[in-house]
DOLUM-242856 format. One record per residue (C-alpha): residue in three letters; y, x, z. Coordinates in steps of 0.5 Angstrom, whole numbers, plus 2048, in hexadecimal, padded with zeros to 3 digits. Example, Ala and Ser with C-alpha at 12.3 -4.5 7.8 and 13.67 -1.06 7.14 Angstrom:
! residues 2
ALA7F7819810 SER7FE81B80E 
! end
This chain:
! residues 577
MET7EA7CF7E3 ILE7EB7D17EA ARG7E87CE7F0 ALA7E97D17F7 ARG7E67CF7FE GLY7E97D2804 ILE7F07D2803 ALA7F37CD807 MET7FA7CA804 SER7FD7C6809 SER8037CA80A TRP8057C9803 PRO80A7C4800 VAL8057BF7FC GLN8097C17F5 ALA8077C87F7 LYS8007C67F8 GLU7FF7C37F1 ALA8037C87EE ALA7FF7CE7F1 LEU7F97CD7EC THR7FD7CC7E6 MET8037CF7E6 SER8057D57E1 TYR80B7D87E5 TYR8087DF7E2 GLN8097DD7DB HIS8107DA7DC PRO8137DD7E2 LEU8197DB7E5 ASP8207DF7E4 VAL8217E07EB THR8287E27EB ARG82A7DB7E8 LEU8267D87EE PRO82C7D47F2 SER8287D87F8 TRP82A7DE7F5 ASN8317DC7F4 VAL8327DA7FB LEU82F7E17FE GLU8347E47FA GLU83A7E17FD HIS8367E2804 ARG8367E9803 LEU83D7E9802 ALA83E7E6808 MET83A7EB80B GLN83E7F1809 HIS8407F3810 PHE83A7F0814 ASN8397F581A MET8327F581D ARG8357F8824 GLU83A7F2825 ALA8347ED822 PHE82F7EF828 ALA8357EF82D ALA8377E882B ASP8307E582B PRO82B7E7831 ALA8267E382D ARG8267E7827 PHE8207EB828 GLU81C7E4829 GLU81F7E1823 LEU81D7E681E SER8167E8820 VAL8107E681E SER8087E7820 CYS8027E681D CYS7FB7E981B GLY7FC7EF821 LEU8037F181E PHE8097F0821 LEU80F7F081C ASP8167F181F TYR81B7F081A SER8217EF81E LYS8247F681C ASN8267F3815 LEU82D7F1812 ILE82B7EA812 THR82D7E4816 PRO8287DE817 GLN82C7DB811 THR82A7E180D ARG8237E080E ALA8247D980C LEU8277DA806 LEU8227E0804 VAL81C7DB806 ASN8207D6801 LEU81F7DB7FC ALA8187DC7FC ARG8177D57FC GLU81B7D37F6 ALA8187D97F2 GLY8117D67F3 VAL80E7DB7F8 GLU8097D57FB GLN8077D37F4 ALA8067DB7F2 ALA8027DC7F8 HIS7FD7D67F7 ALA7FC7D97F0 MET7FA7E07F2 PHE7F57DD7F8 ASN7F27D87F3 GLY7F17DD7ED GLU7F67DB7E8 PRO7F87E17E3 VAL7FE7E37E7 ASN7FD7EA7E4 ALA8007E77DD SER8007ED7D9 GLU7F87EE7D9 ASN7F77E77DA ARG7F37E87E1 PRO7F37E57E8 ALA7F57EA7EE LEU7F07E87F3 HIS7F07EE7F8 THR7F07E87FD ALA7EA7E67FB LEU7E67EC7FE ARG7E87EB805 ARG7E67E3805 PRO7E17E180A MET7D97DF808 GLY7DA7D7807 ASP7E07D7802 ASP7DF7D67FB LEU7E47D87F5 ILE7E27D67EF VAL7E57D97E9 ASN7E37D77E2 GLY7DC7D47E4 THR7DB7DA7E8 ASN7DB7DB7F0 LEU7DE7E17F1 MET7DD7E17F9 ARG7D57E27F7 GLU7D67E87F3 VAL7DB7EB7F9 HIS7D67EA7FE ALA7D07ED7FA ALA7D47F37FA LEU7D67F3801 ALA7CE7F2803 GLN7CD7F87FE MET7D27FC802 THR7CF7FA809 ASP7C87FC806 ILE7CA803804 VAL7CF80480A GLY7C980280E ARG7C480780B ILE7C980D80B HIS7CB80C812 ASN7C480B815 ASN7C2812811 LEU7BD80D80C TRP7C1810806 ARG7C0817805 GLY7C281D800 TYR7BD8217FB ASN7BA825801 ASP7B981F805 LYS7BF82080A PRO7C381B80C ILE7CA81A809 THR7D081D80E ASP7D681D808 VAL7D9818804 VAL7DD81A7FE ASN7E18147FB ILE7E38167F4 GLY7E98127F1 ILE7F08117F0 GLY7F680C7F1 GLY7F38067F4 SER7EC8097F5 PHE7EF80E7F9 LEU7F580D7FD GLY7F3806800 PRO7EC809803 GLN7EF80F805 LEU7F480B809 VAL7F080780C SER7EA80C80E GLU7F0811811 ALA7F380B815 LEU7ED809818 LEU7EA81081A PRO7E980E821 PHE7E480981E THR7DF80E81B GLN7DC811820 GLN7D680D820 SER7D480E818 GLY7D3816818 VAL7D6816811 ARG7DC81A80F CYS7E0817809 HIS7E481C804 TYR7E88197FE LEU7E981D7F8 ALA7EE81A7F3 ASN7F381F7F0 ILE7F08237E9 ASP7F38297EC GLY7ED82E7ED SER7F08317F4 GLU7EE82A7F7 PHE7E782A7F4 ARG7E68307F8 GLU7E982F7FE VAL7E58287FF THR7DF82B7FD ALA7E0832801 ASN7DC830807 LEU7D782B804 ASN7D082B804 ALA7CD8297FD GLU7C7827801 THR7CA822806 THR7D081F801 LEU7D18197FE PHE7D68187F8 ILE7D98117F7 VAL7DC8107F0 SER7E180B7F0 SER7E48097E9 LYS7E58027E6 SER7E48057DF PHE7E080B7E1 GLY7E480E7DC THR7EB8107E0 LEU7EC8177DE GLU7ED81A7E5 THR7E78167E9 LEU7E28187E3 LYS7E481F7E3 ASN7E38207EA ALA7DC81C7EA GLN7DA8217E4 ALA7DC8277E9 ALA7D98247EF ARG7D28237EB THR7D382A7E8 TRP7D482C7EF TYR7CE8287F2 LEU7C982B7ED ALA7CC8327EE ARG7CA8327F5 GLY7C28307F4 GLY7C38297F3 THR7BF8257ED GLU7C08207E8 GLU7BA81D7EA LYS7BD81C7F1 LEU7C481B7EF TYR7C48137F1 ARG7C48167F8 HIS7CA8197F8 PHE7CF8147F3 ILE7D180D7F4 ALA7D680A7EF VAL7DB8047F0 THR7DD8027E9 SER7DD7FC7E4 ASN7DA8017DF LYS7D28017E1 GLN7D08047DB ALA7D580A7DB ALA7D280B7E3 ILE7CB80A7E0 ASP7CC80F7DB PHE7CF8147E0 GLY7C98147E4 ILE7CA80F7E9 ARG7C580A7EA GLU7C78037E9 LYS7C58007F0 ASN7CA8067F3 ILE7D08037EF PHE7D47FE7F2 PRO7D97F97EE MET7E07F97EC TRP7E47F37EA ASP7E97F27E5 TRP7ED7ED7E9 VAL7EE7F27EE GLY7F37F87EE GLY7F27FF7F0 ARG7F77FF7F5 TYR7F47F87F8 SER7ED7FB7F8 LEU7EC7FE7FF TRP7E97F7801 SER7E37F87FB ALA7DE7FD7FB ILE7E38027F9 GLY7E3802801 LEU7DD804801 PRO7DF80B804 ILE7E380780A ALA7DC80480C LEU7D880A80B ALA7DE80D810 ILE7DF807815 GLY7D8803814 MET7D87FC811 HIS7D97F8817 ASN7E07FB817 PHE7E17FB810 LYS7E07F3811 ASP7E57F3816 LEU7EA7F6811 LEU7E97F180C SER7E97EB812 GLY7F07EE814 ALA7F37EE80D TYR7F07E780C SER7F47E5812 MET7FA7E780F ASP7F87E4808 GLN7F87DD80C HIS7FE7DF810 PHE8017E0809 LEU7FF7D9807 HIS8007D580C GLU8067D7810 PRO80D7D480F PHE8117D980B GLU8167DA811 THR8117DD815 ASN80C7E0810 MET80C7E7811 PRO80A7EA809 VAL8107E5807 LEU8157E780C LEU8147EF80B ALA8147ED803 MET81A7E9803 LEU81E7EE808 GLY81C7F3802 ILE81F7EF7FD TRP8257EE802 TYR8267F6802 HIS8247F87FB ASN8287F27F7 PHE82D7F07FB TRP82F7F77FF GLY82D7FC7F9 ALA8287FF7FD GLN8248047F8 SER81E8067FD TYR81B804803 ALA818808809 PHE81180780C LEU81180B813 PRO80A80A816 TYR80980D81E ASP80280F81E HIS7FE81581B TYR7F9811818 LEU7FE80D814 ARG800813811 ASN7FE81180A PHE80080A80A VAL80780C806 LYS80280E801 HIS7FF808800 LEU805804801 GLN8088087FB GLN8038067F6 MET8027FF7F8 ASP80A7FE7F8 MET80C8027F2 GLU8068017EE SER8077FA7EF ASN80E7F87EE GLY8117FE7EA LYS8127FA7E4 SER8187F87E0 VAL8157F27DC ARG8137EB7DF GLN80C7E87DE ASP80F7E57D7 GLY8117EC7D5 THR8187EA7D5 PRO81D7EF7D9 VAL81E7EF7E1 SER8257EC7E2 CYS8257F07E9 SER8237F77EC THR81B7F77EE GLY8177FC7F1 PRO81A8017F6 VAL8188087F8 ILE8138087FD TRP81380E802 GLY812811809 GLY80D81480D VAL80A814815 GLY80F81581A CYS81181881E ASN81181E819 GLY81681A815 GLN81B81A81A HIS81B822819 ALA81C821812 TYR81E81B80E HIS820816813 GLN82781A813 LEU82881680C LEU82780F80F HIS82C811815 GLN832814811 GLY83081480A THR834810805 PRO82E80B802 LEU82C805806 ILE825806807 PRO82180080B ALA81B80380F ASP815800812 PHE812803818 ILE80B80281A VAL808804820 PRO803803825 VAL80380182D VAL7FD80582E SER7FA80C82C HIS7F380D82B ASN7F481482D PRO7F8814833 VAL7FB81A835 ALA80081A83C ASP80681683A HIS806818832 GLN805811830 GLU80B80E834 TRP80F814831 LEU80D81282A TYR80E80B82B ALA81580C82E ASN817810828 CYS81580B824 LEU819806827 SER81F80B828 GLN81F80C821 SER82080581F GLN825804824 ALA82980A822 LEU82980781B MET82C80181E LEU831803823 GLY833809820 LYS83980D823 THR84080B823 ARG846810822 ALA84880E829 GLU84181082C ALA841816828 GLU84781882B ALA846816832 GLU83F81A832 LEU843820830 ARG848820835 ALA84381F83A LYS840825838 GLY84782883A LEU84982A833 PRO85082B831 GLU85382582E ARG855829827 GLU84D82B827 VAL84B823829 GLN84F821823 ARG84C82781E LEU845825820 ALA84581D821 PRO84581B81A HIS83E81F819 LYS83B81B81F VAL83D81481D ILE83781181B PRO83980A817 GLY83380681A ASN8327FF817 ARG82C801813 PRO8267FC813 SER81F7FD815 ASN8197F9817 THR8147FB81C LEU80D7F981C VAL8097FA822 LEU8017FA823 GLU7FE7FA829 SER7F9800826 ILE7F7801820 SER7F07FE81E PRO7EC7FC818 GLY7EF7F4819 ARG7F67F681A LEU7F67FB815 GLY7F37F6810 ALA7F97F1812 LEU7FE7F7811 ILE7FC7F980A ALA7FB7F2808 LEU8027F080A TYR8057F5806 GLU8017F3800 HIS8047EC800 LYS80B7EF802 VAL80A7F27FB PHE8077EC7F7 VAL80D7E87FA GLN8127EC7F8 GLY80F7ED7F1 VAL80F7E57F1 ILE8177E57F2 TRP8187EA7ED GLY8137E67E8 ILE8107EC7E6 ASN8087EE7E6 SER8067F27EC PHE7FF7F37EA ASP7FF7F77E3 GLN8017FE7E2 TRP8038007DB GLY8078067DC VAL8018097E0 GLU7FD8087D9 LEU80280C7D5 GLY8028137D8 LYS7FA8127D8 GLU7FB8117D1 LEU7FF8167CF GLY7FB81B7D4 LYS7F681B7CF GLY7FA81D7C9 VAL7FD8237CD TYR7F78267CF GLY7F48267C8 ARG7FA82A7C7 LEU7F982F7CD THR7F28307CA GLY7F282F7C3 TYR7F68347BF ASP7F58307B9 SER7F98297BC PRO7FF8277B9 PRO8068297BD ALA8088247C3 GLU80D81F7C1 ASP8128237C5 ALA81582A7C6 SER81482A7CD THR80D8287CE GLN80B82D7C8 GLY80F8327CB LEU80B8317D2 ILE8058317CE ASP8068377CB PHE80883A7D2 PHE8018387D5 ARG7FD83B7CF GLY8018417CF ARG8008437D6 HIS7F88417D5 ARG7F78457D0 GLY7FA84B7D3 
! end
């Protein structure tokens, strides 16, 4: 039984409201390619074959106003896309016909939308405010969520007020988060993105993820064991990389004067396996909960975000949650025609499934967002990198584009060349703040100008006539003009979105991350897949144990294939030498 309070449903059709609590779309997903709206979009795509954005802007002075939307401190300009208002209407119809409305309510209300593991996906509950209730199978999950927030508030306050001290009674100055995947990428992104908000905490945050010993050495090289706190973030408290790094951290701590008796002053855990953390030596009151209804890549809003809170303070952490909650409400209640996550999702469907785009570029023009793409890669590709639908049947269309990109302006002098003159169609999202936290001369004006000019260049391109005129204006002879002109032609008509923020703040960043969470979810619903499991990731972990046994045990049976066995022999031969 599921009962939710605090989610208004006034914007949904009556039949959708009733279906939201009882639907089983995840057990019997629709074949999206058989929907009437899909067929109409295929016909529309043929009609759009020669659509030209230059001409569209020239013909419609109101195109920018018509194809832009603002919410939650974010402004989205999606006018530089291969679309018309009719395209948008057709894409929105597909979203409705595919059941996005019902699926959204199923997720928010705690239905087991993660069908393969029979679990809800309730990361949105982590940012719901005090006073909301969410009853799932007789348990009010919001009590657990807010109890964990209170526990975080207590520890963050004690550390920031120098009341939590190390084994030699010195205050904590450095926190090392030991985790991998979602226990690392999200918290690292946010704590780096909000670095200007860390000045008052007096705590420096570091991240240790890779099992590579070189990373452990670099992270710990300049740390003092007396003033360092380790947070071990692992749902199972058995993830190989995290557990090995945690054991190395304990050895490092003990080798520098720390004692087992005072280990509790230097180690905290975030896990659902409380007993394993206690066996490691962590006190029960220093263990924060993780729930099976929150996936790792959606967990930064939980106690997994403890390093974020230690870096920026609980007030700012709660602003982060509030920003995400505002995007949740926008997603639930805004009509699809002006619904930012739905629009981004359907534009991605348009290019991936109807134009054949196999990858998508994200180009944040802000130094503090330099790791945003890493988080999006996991959020998108681990969620929607699937080839079967919720019921186990094969998908009927392509899913899961490759996500890549990096910070501007650096990319302009590297891979933007492929965007402008390469053969693939690669849609792009530009993300840029208006105001810098660290203004230097006119740098921000130039940064913003570069962002806009890149999206403009992708759209406009340069025609053969323009290239020839440009070369003639330089006084080149006609023969040279004709030789060089083909190389200077830029096709243009390449699609992009531009997301603008006034500045990077906790609230706006929370809204931005939640925006892409919902975009990924909507695309998963369209494809009929489960965006909340990751069985492919598990296979490598299982096989890794066997490979490790063969690397270290000379009596082990040979590997299943000659390539793996040959590489094992190579490693063992070099190690013997």
